N, C-alpha and C positions, 0 to 999 in steps of 0.2 A: 622306504616303501612300507610304512606301517599304518595301522588303522586304530582309531580311538573313539571311545564313549558311545554307549547305548545300544538298543536292540529293536527289532521290527515292531514288537508289541508294546513298547513303552508309550505311555501317555505323555503329552506335552503340548505346548503351544505351537501352532502352525505358522509357518512363514512362507510366503510365495517367492520362488526364485525364477518365475517364468520369464523368458527373454522377451524383448520387444517384438511386436508383431512383424512378421516377415524376416526375422533374423535367421531363421532356419526352417525350411519347409517340412523337415521331419518332426519339428516340435509343435504339435497341434493338439495337445491334450486338454480336455475340458476342465476348467478350474472347479467345477462343481463336484468332481469325483473325489469325495472325502474318504471313502473306504480305503483301507490299506491293501493295495493290490498284491503285496508280497505274502499276505496272510490269506486273502480271499481267493487268490488264483487257484484253479483246480490242480490237483497234484496227480502225477502219474504213479502207478504202482510199480515200485522198484523191488525186484527180488533180492534176497540176501545173496552175497557173492558166493559162488561155488568154491569148494576146496580144490586146489590145484594138485594134480598128481605129478606134474613136471613143470618146469619153468622155461620161458622163452618160446619163440623169439619175441623180443620186446616190441610193443607198440610205442612209437616215438611221438610225443606230444609237445609242441612248442607253445609256451605261454607268452603271448605277444600282445603288445599295445604300444604304439609309438609315443603315447603320453606317459610321462613318469608319474609315480606316486599313486597308482591305481590298484596296487595290491598284487602285482605279479610275483614278487619274491615271497611275500607272505603266503600266497596261494600255492606256489611251487613247493615250499617247505612243508606246509600242513597237508596238502593233498598227497604228497609223497609219503608222509608219515602215516596218514590214514589208510593209504593203499597197502603199506607194509604191515599195518595192524591186522589186515584181513588176509595175510599170507602171501602178498605179492612181493616179488623182489623188484626193487626200484633203484634206478640211478638218477641222481639229480645232476644236471649239467649247468654250471654257472657260466653263462655266456654273456656276461656283462662286465666290462673292464672295471666297474666300480667294486665288484666283488661282494655285493650285498648278500647274496645267497650264502657265500662262504662265511661271512661274518655272522649271519643269522643262525648258523650251525656251530658257532663257537670257534671258527678257524680265523687266524690272523693272516690275511692274504699277503701282506708285505713280508712275511717271514717264510714264504714258500719258495723253494728252489725251482720247482717245476709245476706248471699249471696247464690249463687248457691251451694256452699259447704254444707251449712246447709240443703238445700233441698235434696241433694244426701245422706248425712250421718245421718240425724236425722229424724226418722219416724214421729215425731210430727210436723215437719215443712213442709208445702206444698208450692207450687209455689206461690199461692195467698198471702201467708204470707210475701213474699220477694219482690214481684213485685213493680216496681217504674213506675210512669207515666212519659212520656217524654214531651218535648215541642211540639211534633207533635200529633195532635188529632188522636186517634185510634191506636197509637203505644205505647206499653209498653216495659219495660226492666226488664229482670232477670239479675241482676248485678253479678259481680264476683270480687275477689281480690286474693292475693297471697295464701290465705287459700286453694284455690282449688287445688293447687299443692299437698297438703297432701292427697287429695281424691284419687289421682292416686295410692298412696302407700296403703292406707287403703282399697281400693276396691279389692285389690288382693286376700284377704282372704274371700270375700263375695260370697255367692251362686248366680249364674246368674249375675255376676258382670257387664257383658256387657249390660244388660238390665236396669240398674239402672236409667239412664236418661229417657228412654222410659216410665218407670213406673211413674216417677215424673211428666212428661208432660201430661200423659193420662187424669188426671182430668180437665185440662184446654183446651184441644183440641177443645171442642165445643164452646169456647168463642172467637176463632180466626179463620181467614181464612188462615193465613200463620204464621208459626213459623220458624224463621231464626236463625240458630245456627252458631255463629262465633267460629270456631275451633282453637285450638292452632297449631302452626307450627311444628307438629310432627305427627307420626302415632302411638302414644301410646294408653293407655287404655281409656283416655278421648276422643280421636278422634274416637276410635272404638265404644264407647258409643254413640257418636253423630251419627255415621253412622248406628248403630243399631236402633236408634230412628227415623231416617229420612226416608222419602219416596223418596227423590231425593238428588243428590249432584250437587252443582254448583262449578266448579273449576275456581277461578280467576287465570289467567296465565299471568304473566308479559311478555311482548314481548322482551325477552332476552334469549339467548341460554341456559344458565344454568337452567332457569326455565323449558324450554322445555324438558330437560333431565330427570327431575323428574316425569313427567306426567305418564309415563309408570308404574312406581312403585306405584303411587297413584291409578291408574286404576286397577292394580293387587290387591291392598288391598280392593278396592271397590268390586271386583268380589269375593274375599274370604269371605267378610262379607255377601254378597248376598247369597252365597252358604251355609254358616254355621250358620248365625244368623238372617238374614233379607231378605227373598225372595222378598219382595216388593221393595227393594232398586234399583234405577236405576240412571244412569248418566243423569241429566237433561240437562247440557250443560257446555261448556267451554267459559269463558268470557275473552277476551283479554283486559288487563289493561296496564296502563303506556305506551301507544302506542305513538311513535314519528315517524310520516311518513316522516320526513326530513332525517332520516338515512336509509341507505341501509340495515343495520343489522335489524332494526325494521321491515322493509317491508318484508325482507326475512323470519324472524321468523314467522310473521303473515301468510304469504303465505304458509309456511310449515305446520303450525298448521291446516289451512283450508284444505290443501291437505291430511293430515293424518287423520283428524277427521270429515271432511265434514260438514253436516248439524248439527252435535253436537255443532259446534261453533256458538255462538249467532251472529246475524247480528250486534248488538250493539257493538261498540268498545269504551273503555274508554281511552281517550287521556290524556297525561300529561298536567296538568294545575296548576298554582299557587293557584287556588281557594281551592283545597283539603286541603293543609296545613292550610289555613286560617280557614276552617270550624272546624278543630280539636281544634284550639285555641278558637274558638267561642263556641264550645260545642254544635253544632247543624248541621243538614244535609245541604248539598249544595242546596237542593230544597227550603229551607227557607232562607239560608244565601245569596245565589246568585241565585234567582229563574229563572232568564232569561239567565243564563250562559250556555255554551255548555255542561259543566259537568252535570248540573241539567237536561238538556234535554236528555242527553245520558242515565241517570238512569231512566228517565220516559219512554224512549223507551225500556230499558231493562225490566222494570216492565210489559209493555204490552207483551213482548215476554214470560216472565215467566208465566203470566196469560194464554196466548194462549197455552202453553205447559202443563199446569196443567190438 
């Protein structure tokens, strides 16, 4: 779940990736729109984050998209680090059996004795028993590994199975300002657990046509969870990721997303850059690996937007 090469303002040759006519009713952007919408779009004035006198209770945000490879894990790590940088206490929850979030923070999941699986399935194990400190001050990790895939099967027979994660996180909410849940790329029981525990959903959306097609299904799932399980749940925002303003296709997709979802789309746009794969290898956020890079500054801007919408 990494991103690579270039930024919104880069010059380059344009290529059209527009789908065939009638392939999707949402995709109807005029080809003549050559201006980069990520740059020309009006920006909202975001105040600097206030200094907190106390911490908690945490706002829980699920980073969710049923399509893989759209930047969920990258965004969870770097948004968390950017929030911690402005004095927020943050817990990152790796809720994907692949353990990519844990790996991205330098943890080897297969070497762990206890993970999120144990928190979900063993009453004697609490979040505080499994927490790991990260290299970022104020940011902790609830790690995961392949064991978590068994939880999806085992939870089927449990009473109030959709609320299992919410119950597990309740004792530590007062210790944090934000809890960010990195969901697996599916809409299964683990993802429903994350949505039931969350107050808001942040959807990382790759600026590519096939990513756009799946958003309607995800929003429908969010609405069902709100109606049946979690009345507090709302869509916090859609984050455009892997944006390449050099291509006509990228500009068209971004313009269509803004047209369809308006102010729900964050002003911050995460461009493609080689820095993100480097941070995965380094096992640390871009805010510490390349603190002056465009990617680091983009996630700092996103953190300000997230705080302003909380």
